[in-house]
Structures are given as structure tokens and as C-alpha cells.
MITINU-570865 format. One record per residue (C-alpha): residue in one letter; chain; x, y, z. Coordinates in Angstrom, 3 decimals. Each point is the difference from the previous one (the first is absolute). Example, Ala and Ser with C-alpha at 12.3 -4.5 7.8 and 13.67 -1.06 7.14 Angstrom:
# MITINU-570865
<r><residuo>A</residuo><cadena>A</cadena><u>12.300</u><v>-4.500</v><w>7.800</w></r>
<r><residuo>S</residuo><cadena>A</cadena><u>1.370</u><v>3.440</v><w>-0.660</w></r>
END
This chain:
# MITINU-570865
<r><residuo>M</residuo><cadena>A</cadena><u>-2.029</u><v>12.312</v><w>11.233</w></r>
<r><residuo>R</residuo><cadena>A</cadena><u>1.438</u><v>3.479</v><w>0.557</w></r>
<r><residuo>V</residuo><cadena>A</cadena><u>2.733</u><v>0.655</v><w>2.524</w></r>
<r><residuo>A</residuo><cadena>A</cadena><u>0.644</u><v>3.590</v><w>1.050</w></r>
<r><residuo>G</residuo><cadena>A</cadena><u>3.602</u><v>1.059</v><w>-0.008</w></r>
<r><residuo>E</residuo><cadena>A</cadena><u>1.706</u><v>3.224</v><w>0.988</w></r>
<r><residuo>R</residuo><cadena>A</cadena><u>-0.089</u><v>1.550</v><w>-3.454</w></r>
<r><residuo>D</residuo><cadena>A</cadena><u>-2.245</u><v>-2.153</v><w>-2.114</w></r>
<r><residuo>A</residuo><cadena>A</cadena><u>-2.359</u><v>-2.937</v><w>0.202</w></r>
<r><residuo>S</residuo><cadena>A</cadena><u>1.323</u><v>-3.345</v><w>-1.198</w></r>
<r><residuo>T</residuo><cadena>A</cadena><u>-1.921</u><v>-3.061</v><w>-1.064</w></r>
<r><residuo>A</residuo><cadena>A</cadena><u>0.454</u><v>-3.430</v><w>1.539</w></r>
<r><residuo>R</residuo><cadena>A</cadena><u>0.396</u><v>-2.395</v><w>-2.917</w></r>
<r><residuo>L</residuo><cadena>A</cadena><u>-1.114</u><v>-3.624</v><w>0.201</w></r>
<r><residuo>L</residuo><cadena>A</cadena><u>2.957</u><v>-2.024</v><w>-1.220</w></r>
<r><residuo>P</residuo><cadena>A</cadena><u>-0.422</u><v>-2.905</v><w>-2.432</w></r>
<r><residuo>W</residuo><cadena>A</cadena><u>1.353</u><v>-2.508</v><w>2.509</w></r>
<r><residuo>T</residuo><cadena>A</cadena><u>-1.024</u><v>-1.088</v><w>3.472</w></r>
<r><residuo>G</residuo><cadena>A</cadena><u>1.866</u><v>-0.218</v><w>3.270</w></r>
<r><residuo>T</residuo><cadena>A</cadena><u>0.108</u><v>-2.662</v><w>2.667</w></r>
<r><residuo>G</residuo><cadena>A</cadena><u>-3.239</u><v>-1.941</v><w>0.216</w></r>
<r><residuo>G</residuo><cadena>A</cadena><u>-1.331</u><v>1.539</v><w>-3.217</w></r>
<r><residuo>K</residuo><cadena>A</cadena><u>-0.444</u><v>3.426</v><w>1.577</w></r>
<r><residuo>P</residuo><cadena>A</cadena><u>-0.015</u><v>2.975</v><w>-2.397</w></r>
<r><residuo>C</residuo><cadena>A</cadena><u>3.129</u><v>2.134</v><w>-0.322</w></r>
<r><residuo>Y</residuo><cadena>A</cadena><u>-0.013</u><v>3.747</v><w>-0.567</w></r>
<r><residuo>V</residuo><cadena>A</cadena><u>2.518</u><v>2.696</v><w>-0.791</w></r>
<r><residuo>V</residuo><cadena>A</cadena><u>-0.572</u><v>3.663</v><w>0.791</w></r>
<r><residuo>G</residuo><cadena>A</cadena><u>1.509</u><v>2.572</v><w>-2.298</w></r>
<r><residuo>D</residuo><cadena>A</cadena><u>-0.375</u><v>1.968</v><w>-3.171</w></r>
<r><residuo>G</residuo><cadena>A</cadena><u>0.381</u><v>-3.038</v><w>-2.272</w></r>
<r><residuo>T</residuo><cadena>A</cadena><u>3.536</u><v>0.767</v><w>-1.174</w></r>
<r><residuo>G</residuo><cadena>A</cadena><u>2.049</u><v>-1.959</v><w>2.534</w></r>
<r><residuo>Y</residuo><cadena>A</cadena><u>1.826</u><v>-3.307</v><w>-0.321</w></r>
<r><residuo>V</residuo><cadena>A</cadena><u>-2.832</u><v>-2.137</v><w>1.441</w></r>
<r><residuo>S</residuo><cadena>A</cadena><u>-2.565</u><v>1.653</v><w>-2.273</w></r>
<r><residuo>R</residuo><cadena>A</cadena><u>2.181</u><v>-0.636</v><w>-3.057</w></r>
<r><residuo>K</residuo><cadena>A</cadena><u>0.461</u><v>-3.662</v><w>1.025</w></r>
<r><residuo>A</residuo><cadena>A</cadena><u>-3.767</u><v>-0.291</v><w>0.507</w></r>
<r><residuo>D</residuo><cadena>A</cadena><u>-0.542</u><v>1.350</v><w>-3.534</w></r>
<r><residuo>E</residuo><cadena>A</cadena><u>2.415</u><v>-2.635</v><w>-1.342</w></r>
<r><residuo>V</residuo><cadena>A</cadena><u>-1.695</u><v>-2.817</v><w>1.932</w></r>
<r><residuo>E</residuo><cadena>A</cadena><u>-3.446</u><v>1.124</v><w>-1.201</w></r>
<r><residuo>E</residuo><cadena>A</cadena><u>1.214</u><v>-0.024</v><w>-3.599</w></r>
<r><residuo>I</residuo><cadena>A</cadena><u>1.417</u><v>-3.516</v><w>0.413</w></r>
<r><residuo>Q</residuo><cadena>A</cadena><u>-3.197</u><v>-1.238</v><w>1.662</w></r>
<r><residuo>L</residuo><cadena>A</cadena><u>-2.196</u><v>1.448</v><w>-2.757</w></r>
<r><residuo>D</residuo><cadena>A</cadena><u>2.239</u><v>-1.476</v><w>-2.718</w></r>
<r><residuo>M</residuo><cadena>A</cadena><u>-0.140</u><v>-3.392</v><w>1.721</w></r>
<r><residuo>A</residuo><cadena>A</cadena><u>-3.802</u><v>0.227</v><w>0.236</w></r>
<r><residuo>D</residuo><cadena>A</cadena><u>-0.172</u><v>0.722</v><w>-3.727</w></r>
<r><residuo>E</residuo><cadena>A</cadena><u>2.247</u><v>-2.979</v><w>-0.792</w></r>
<r><residuo>L</residuo><cadena>A</cadena><u>-2.048</u><v>-2.237</v><w>2.293</w></r>
<r><residuo>L</residuo><cadena>A</cadena><u>-3.221</u><v>1.017</v><w>-1.747</w></r>
<r><residuo>G</residuo><cadena>A</cadena><u>1.565</u><v>-0.924</v><w>-3.330</w></r>
<r><residuo>H</residuo><cadena>A</cadena><u>1.086</u><v>-3.366</v><w>1.398</w></r>
<r><residuo>A</residuo><cadena>A</cadena><u>-3.496</u><v>-0.600</v><w>1.389</w></r>
<r><residuo>A</residuo><cadena>A</cadena><u>-1.585</u><v>0.835</v><w>-3.346</w></r>
<r><residuo>D</residuo><cadena>A</cadena><u>2.339</u><v>-2.423</v><w>-1.769</w></r>
<r><residuo>L</residuo><cadena>A</cadena><u>-0.559</u><v>-2.766</v><w>2.538</w></r>
<r><residuo>L</residuo><cadena>A</cadena><u>-3.767</u><v>0.377</v><w>-0.050</w></r>
<r><residuo>A</residuo><cadena>A</cadena><u>-0.361</u><v>0.331</v><w>-3.776</w></r>
<r><residuo>E</residuo><cadena>A</cadena><u>-1.840</u><v>-3.081</v><w>-1.101</w></r>
<r><residuo>T</residuo><cadena>A</cadena><u>1.019</u><v>-1.633</v><w>-3.223</w></r>
<r><residuo>E</residuo><cadena>A</cadena><u>-0.843</u><v>-3.527</v><w>-0.940</w></r>
<r><residuo>S</residuo><cadena>A</cadena><u>3.539</u><v>-0.854</v><w>-1.051</w></r>
<r><residuo>E</residuo><cadena>A</cadena><u>1.575</u><v>0.906</v><w>3.366</w></r>
<r><residuo>A</residuo><cadena>A</cadena><u>-0.244</u><v>-1.681</v><w>3.384</w></r>
<r><residuo>H</residuo><cadena>A</cadena><u>-2.143</u><v>1.697</v><w>2.601</w></r>
<r><residuo>P</residuo><cadena>A</cadena><u>1.693</u><v>1.498</v><w>3.073</w></r>
<r><residuo>T</residuo><cadena>A</cadena><u>0.367</u><v>-2.360</v><w>2.952</w></r>
<r><residuo>V</residuo><cadena>A</cadena><u>-1.488</u><v>0.649</v><w>3.430</w></r>
<r><residuo>P</residuo><cadena>A</cadena><u>3.449</u><v>0.737</v><w>1.511</w></r>
<r><residuo>Q</residuo><cadena>A</cadena><u>0.685</u><v>2.484</v><w>-2.813</w></r>
<r><residuo>L</residuo><cadena>A</cadena><u>-3.325</u><v>1.747</v><w>0.611</w></r>
<r><residuo>R</residuo><cadena>A</cadena><u>0.585</u><v>0.140</v><w>3.772</w></r>
<r><residuo>F</residuo><cadena>A</cadena><u>3.467</u><v>1.451</v><w>-0.518</w></r>
<r><residuo>L</residuo><cadena>A</cadena><u>-1.432</u><v>2.568</v><w>-2.419</w></r>
<r><residuo>A</residuo><cadena>A</cadena><u>-2.788</u><v>0.911</v><w>2.439</w></r>
<r><residuo>R</residuo><cadena>A</cadena><u>2.504</u><v>0.535</v><w>2.843</w></r>
<r><residuo>R</residuo><cadena>A</cadena><u>2.228</u><v>2.208</v><w>-2.155</w></r>
<r><residuo>L</residuo><cadena>A</cadena><u>-3.025</u><v>1.974</v><w>-1.239</w></r>
<r><residuo>C</residuo><cadena>A</cadena><u>-1.144</u><v>0.563</v><w>3.598</w></r>
<r><residuo>E</residuo><cadena>A</cadena><u>3.454</u><v>1.209</v><w>1.016</w></r>
<r><residuo>S</residuo><cadena>A</cadena><u>0.157</u><v>2.312</v><w>-2.993</w></r>
<r><residuo>L</residuo><cadena>A</cadena><u>-3.488</u><v>1.357</v><w>0.639</w></r>
<r><residuo>E</residuo><cadena>A</cadena><u>0.941</u><v>0.790</v><w>3.614</w></r>
<r><residuo>Q</residuo><cadena>A</cadena><u>3.048</u><v>1.925</v><w>-1.227</w></r>
<r><residuo>V</residuo><cadena>A</cadena><u>-1.947</u><v>1.916</v><w>-2.634</w></r>
<r><residuo>K</residuo><cadena>A</cadena><u>-2.732</u><v>0.794</v><w>2.536</w></r>
<r><residuo>R</residuo><cadena>A</cadena><u>2.622</u><v>1.379</v><w>2.426</w></r>
<r><residuo>I</residuo><cadena>A</cadena><u>1.449</u><v>2.151</v><w>-2.789</w></r>
<r><residuo>A</residuo><cadena>A</cadena><u>-3.460</u><v>1.325</v><w>-0.881</w></r>
<r><residuo>E</residuo><cadena>A</cadena><u>-0.809</u><v>0.781</v><w>3.640</w></r>
<r><residuo>G</residuo><cadena>A</cadena><u>3.320</u><v>1.789</v><w>0.443</w></r>
<r><residuo>R</residuo><cadena>A</cadena><u>-0.411</u><v>2.052</v><w>-3.145</w></r>
<r><residuo>G</residuo><cadena>A</cadena><u>-3.608</u><v>0.795</v><w>0.866</w></r>
<r><residuo>S</residuo><cadena>A</cadena><u>1.039</u><v>1.277</v><w>3.432</w></r>
<r><residuo>R</residuo><cadena>A</cadena><u>2.654</u><v>2.214</v><w>-1.565</w></r>
<r><residuo>L</residuo><cadena>A</cadena><u>-2.557</u><v>1.410</v><w>-2.443</w></r>
<r><residuo>E</residuo><cadena>A</cadena><u>-2.470</u><v>0.710</v><w>2.798</w></r>
<r><residuo>A</residuo><cadena>A</cadena><u>2.717</u><v>1.883</v><w>1.866</w></r>
<r><residuo>V</residuo><cadena>A</cadena><u>0.676</u><v>2.406</v><w>-2.877</w></r>
<r><residuo>L</residuo><cadena>A</cadena><u>-3.458</u><v>0.398</v><w>-1.538</w></r>
<r><residuo>P</residuo><cadena>A</cadena><u>-2.578</u><v>2.339</v><w>1.510</w></r>
<r><residuo>P</residuo><cadena>A</cadena><u>-2.853</u><v>-1.778</v><w>1.793</w></r>
<r><residuo>P</residuo><cadena>A</cadena><u>-3.065</u><v>-0.650</v><w>-2.192</w></r>
<r><residuo>Q</residuo><cadena>A</cadena><u>-2.817</u><v>2.491</v><w>0.290</w></r>
<r><residuo>S</residuo><cadena>A</cadena><u>-3.335</u><v>-1.151</v><w>1.340</w></r>
<r><residuo>D</residuo><cadena>A</cadena><u>-3.160</u><v>0.598</v><w>-2.046</w></r>
<r><residuo>S</residuo><cadena>A</cadena><u>-0.961</u><v>2.899</v><w>2.304</w></r>
<r><residuo>E</residuo><cadena>A</cadena><u>3.328</u><v>1.737</v><w>-0.673</w></r>
<r><residuo>I</residuo><cadena>A</cadena><u>-0.307</u><v>-0.256</v><w>-3.781</w></r>
<r><residuo>G</residuo><cadena>A</cadena><u>-3.209</u><v>2.012</v><w>-0.190</w></r>
<r><residuo>P</residuo><cadena>A</cadena><u>-2.868</u><v>-0.021</v><w>-2.506</w></r>
END
């Protein structure tokens, strides 16, 4: 999303957290301000946590005959955490994709490319 300013156009950035009622939060700017830096930090933490959770899931789901199988409560807890993490990673991807779209030229159609 582009927002026209007096001198330059700024991009509205989807933040990696939600507001009241789960509504998306945005910041408008050039990406160098305090809120943008905090958003970068939160995204890094969320991605690190997702990576750790995937490792935990792999360990929990690894089947060996000498170990006990995961319990239903353990699997439900894991599924809830994985869903939460996937929502966060999806929000990060959407936000980064929007920022890329704002700075990249629009794709050319087949008719514009020529023979």
C-alpha cells in the first residue's frame, strides 16, 4: 500500500502483531523509525520461535520403539502452538510481500513483452 506524502511516497507496513479484536496494525514511514525497528525485532523473535517449535515437533513426533509415544494432550498443545506460529509467519510473509510489491516495478503482461 503506497501513501503519497509531500516529498516522497511511503509504504504502509503490516506489523507482525495485531490490535484490538485481532485487527491488523500498520505503520507508515520509510522503514527506519522506532516502530519499524521494533517490528523487525519482533519478526526475528517470531521466526526464531517458529524454528524452535519445528524442532520440538520433529523430536516429539519422531517414532522410536524405545520411547513412549506422545499423548493426546501433548499433540493438541503442539498443534495449537504450531497454528499460532503459522499465523505469525504468514503475517510476516504478507507484510514483507506487500513491501516488495511497493518497491518493485509491476510485472509486464505478455503483450508488453513482445515476440
